[in-house]
N, C-alpha and C positions, 0 to 999 in steps of 0.2 A: 642425221640432222640434231636429232632431240637429246644426243649425248656429245654433243660438241666437236665430234670427229671430222665431219665433212662441213663446209661452208655451204650455205643454201646459192643455188645458182641463181635465185632472185629473192629479194626481201632478206628478210632477218629472223633468226631466232634470238630472243633477249631473255635474260635472267636477271632481276633486280635492276634493269635499264643497261645492262651491258651485254654487248654479243656474246652469245654462248659459248663460241667456239674459241675467244679468248679468255671468257671466264673461268673455263675449266682448266686451261693451263697456267693459270696464276697459283703460285706456290703459297700465296697468303690466304687463301679460301679452301675449306673443307672438300674434300674430293666428292665425285657423284657418284651413287649406286647404279648399276645397270644389270639387268637381268635378262641374257638372249634368250631366242626361243628355242635353239639347239641348245640340248644340256652338253657341255664340255666341261669335265673335271680336269683339274690338273694333278699331273704326276706328282705326289708329295702325300702327305697325311692329311686328315680331314681339318685338322687345326691350321695347317697351310693353304688348304683350298679356301678355308673361311676368310684369311688374313690376305687373301691373293698372292701367295708366297713372299708378303714382305714380313716384317719383323712380325713374331707372333706375341700380341699382347693377351694374355690368356682370358684376364676377364672381360675386354673387348670380343673375343670371340665365343666365348660362354653367352655372352650379352645378346648378340648376335643370332646364335643359336636358340636360345630360348624365345626370341621374338618370333621365330617360325615354327616355334613347338617341337624343337629336334634334339634339343638337351639331353633328355631322358632315354631317347633313341640312342643317340652317339654313346652315352655311358655304356650301352649294351652291346656296343660292337668290341670285337676283340681286343683293342688296346685303346679303346676309349677314343679320344680326339688324338692321340697318336697312332691309329688305325691309319695302314697306308692304302690309297686309292690308287688307280691306273690299271694298266695292263698285268692281268694274272693276279692282282691283287683283291683285297676284300670288294665283294659286288655289293651294290645298293639298288634298292628298288627304283623305278622310275620318279616315284614320288618324293622318295629320300634324296634323291639327286636333284629334283626340282626346288624342293624345301633348302639344301645345301647351297645352291646358287642364288637363292633369294637372302639367306643369310649372308654370303660373300657380298653381295650388293650393299647389304645393312652394316658390314664392317666398318667400325668408326664412326657410325651414327651421321651419315651425311644427310646434309638438308635438301637434297634433290635426287629423286631417284625414279628412273624409267626401267618399266619392266614389259618384255614383249610376251604375251601370252603365259603369265606365270602361274596360271592353273591346268597348264595342258597336261600335264602328267600327274595330276592331283586327284587322289580319291576324296570321297565327301567330307570326311572329319579333316583331311588336309586342307580342303579348300575352306571351310570353315575356319580354322587356323589363319587362313590367308586373309579372310574377310575381318577377323579380330586383329589382324596385323593391320591392314588398311585403315581401321580405326583408331588405332594407336597412333599410326605416323600422321593422320590427319588432326589428332588431337595435340600431337607436338609439332603441328604446323611445319610438317615436311611436304615439299612439294611432290607430289608422286602423281606419274603420268604411266598408264597402263593401256595396252592394247587386251580386247578381250571378246569372246563371244558367248561368256556367261552372264545371265541375267544378273544373279547376285550381285557379281562384282559391278556392273553396269549401275545398279543402284545404290551401290556404295560409294559411288562418286559424288564429287559436288557439279562437277560439268562433264557434259558428253559431247563428243565429236564424232559424228558418224558418217563414216566414208564409204563409198564404194567405187572401186577402181581407180582410187585415190582422189576423186572429186567428193568435194563437201555435199553431203546432204542436209545435215542438221548441225547445228551448234548452239548449246544453251545450257543453261542450268538444269539439273537432273530432274528437280523437282518439277519443272515445266515440261519439259519434252521427253524424259524417261520412258513414260510408257510408248510414247509414239517412235520411239528409237526401238524399244523392245518389240513391237509391231512388227516393224520393217526386218529385224533380226529374224524372227519366226515366219517370215514371209505372208502376214496376214494383211 
């Protein structure tokens, strides 16, 4: 529902006052960015994966890779941004795949980004790069929604919605309820 693929069975999901389901289909607005929980790379080059198999705009591809701290790593791949990915091709680590998915979500500078467990495959250094990215997106007024079990990411948010089995436990400003939510998350 948060990415507008499905219409809610009741209520509505709105962005800037418009139904999200309609908003994401409008050709007049920038696309959204989405990072799925399951790491799925596309058959193609690194650049094609970042550009979602659309027209590769080199400056936009590099910008997205830089935002997630992956640019220098990609330059070290056998063919850089032209390195082929997919079955039998160049193999990436779990963290590299995760950051590539995040770069794909950021391609074209969307103003609305949804990430499902974006830190699930990241090491400590990559998670720190993700926290920096969250701060950059917030500073650029990008609407960012993410699910996480990581305390650092919870505290990096403006607001927190704590769910248990799909039921809302708490919702509010992180500065007001963040410590309570972290205590619930840790089982205290």
